[in-house]
C-alpha positions as a Python dict, from the first residue, in 0.01 Angstrom:
ca = {
    (1, 'V'): (0, 0, 0),
    (2, 'Q'): (293, 241, 29),
    (3, 'L'): (555, 408, 239),
    (4, 'Q'): (625, 780, 170),
    (5, 'A'): (957, 922, 299),
    (6, 'S'): (1033, 1274, 332),
    (7, 'G'): (1246, 1526, 523),
    (8, 'G'): (1592, 1474, 346),
    (9, 'G'): (1777, 1783, 245),
    (10, 'L'): (2111, 1960, 266),
    (11, 'V'): (2269, 2031, 584),
    (12, 'Q'): (2615, 2144, 719),
    (13, 'P'): (2822, 1901, 936),
    (14, 'G'): (2690, 1910, 1295),
    (15, 'G'): (2354, 1998, 1203),
    (16, 'S'): (2030, 1820, 1223),
    (17, 'L'): (1729, 1664, 997),
    (18, 'R'): (1423, 1457, 1090),
    (19, 'L'): (1325, 1224, 841),
    (20, 'S'): (943, 1107, 833),
    (21, 'C'): (799, 787, 672),
    (22, 'A'): (413, 780, 656),
    (23, 'A'): (248, 437, 596),
    (24, 'S'): (-86, 384, 389),
    (25, 'G'): (-266, 66, 355),
    (26, 'T'): (-23, -130, 569),
    (27, 'D'): (-52, -321, 899),
    (28, 'F'): (159, -32, 1071),
    (29, 'N'): (89, -77, 1423),
    (30, 'R'): (192, -450, 1416),
    (31, 'N'): (503, -384, 1180),
    (32, 'A'): (848, -344, 1278),
    (33, 'M'): (983, -22, 1095),
    (34, 'L'): (1320, 7, 977),
    (35, 'W'): (1537, 282, 829),
    (36, 'Y'): (1819, 197, 571),
    (37, 'R'): (2054, 397, 400),
    (38, 'Q'): (2260, 365, 66),
    (39, 'A'): (2556, 592, -10),
    (40, 'T'): (2678, 624, -386),
    (41, 'G'): (2884, 332, -467),
    (42, 'K'): (2796, 125, -138),
    (43, 'Q'): (2560, -138, -34),
    (44, 'R'): (2252, -49, 140),
    (45, 'E'): (2288, -44, 516),
    (46, 'L'): (2057, -82, 810),
    (47, 'V'): (2061, 239, 1023),
    (48, 'A'): (1767, 184, 1286),
    (49, 'I'): (1505, -33, 1395),
    (50, 'I'): (1183, -11, 1592),
    (51, 'T'): (970, -280, 1684),
    (52, 'S'): (569, -279, 1719),
    (53, 'S'): (645, -235, 2103),
    (54, 'G'): (851, 50, 2035),
    (55, 'R'): (1195, -118, 2115),
    (56, 'T'): (1496, 2, 1916),
    (57, 'N'): (1837, -54, 1778),
    (58, 'Y'): (2089, 117, 1600),
    (59, 'A'): (2380, 71, 1366),
    (60, 'D'): (2711, 153, 1561),
    (61, 'S'): (2791, 438, 1336),
    (62, 'V'): (2477, 614, 1447),
    (63, 'K'): (2450, 525, 1815),
    (64, 'G'): (2414, 839, 2015),
    (65, 'R'): (2334, 1057, 1730),
    (66, 'F'): (2034, 924, 1558),
    (67, 'T'): (1674, 865, 1735),
    (68, 'I'): (1394, 646, 1559),
    (69, 'S'): (1046, 689, 1682),
    (70, 'R'): (701, 605, 1569),
    (71, 'D'): (358, 759, 1616),
    (72, 'N'): (94, 477, 1564),
    (73, 'A'): (-190, 699, 1567),
    (74, 'K'): (-29, 880, 1251),
    (75, 'D'): (109, 569, 1104),
    (76, 'T'): (447, 747, 1073),
    (77, 'V'): (785, 644, 1169),
    (78, 'Y'): (1082, 903, 1235),
    (79, 'L'): (1441, 934, 1226),
    (80, 'Q'): (1606, 1235, 1416),
    (81, 'M'): (1952, 1277, 1294),
    (82, 'N'): (2159, 1492, 1510),
    (83, 'S'): (2542, 1584, 1480),
    (84, 'L'): (2533, 1474, 1136),
    (85, 'K'): (2888, 1409, 946),
    (86, 'P'): (2965, 1393, 592),
    (87, 'E'): (2968, 1009, 590),
    (88, 'D'): (2586, 1017, 682),
    (89, 'T'): (2531, 1134, 313),
    (90, 'A'): (2307, 908, 154),
    (91, 'V'): (1962, 821, 15),
    (92, 'Y'): (1776, 696, 345),
    (93, 'Y'): (1478, 433, 279),
    (94, 'C'): (1214, 328, 540),
    (95, 'Y'): (1097, -38, 525),
    (96, 'D'): (853, -241, 700),
    (97, 'R'): (1013, -579, 589),
    (98, 'T'): (741, -612, 316),
    (99, 'I'): (778, -284, 100),
    (100, 'W'): (1042, 0, 85),
    (101, 'G'): (973, 366, 68),
    (102, 'Q'): (1112, 583, -229),
    (103, 'G'): (1399, 699, -59),
    (104, 'T'): (1499, 1083, 63),
    (105, 'Q'): (1850, 1229, -11),
    (106, 'V'): (2045, 1351, 282),
    (107, 'T'): (2371, 1541, 197),
    (108, 'V'): (2584, 1672, 472),
    (109, 'S'): (2835, 1923, 340),
    (110, 'S'): (2964, 2252, 421),
}
């Protein structure tokens, strides 16, 4: 049972990245899936959530820039991040309200 996050990296301000989180051994289709992030020295914060039925919600700081989606056939949740800002720099984690993925680093810098 695990969540495997990937897709992080270094990007310039204004750029885009797509994070992926592949689930194995979970009841993925029935689970809401969440993305959190944690910047150095700060608390982990919720970024986005998608329910099992596909309803979404976002932190105010990322609304209009980030899009969460899911592919139930692939047991994978995505986070498309556009118009990235330096303040988006953090380790991003996926979570299904039971287990956490291992985190993937996103660095936004020129």
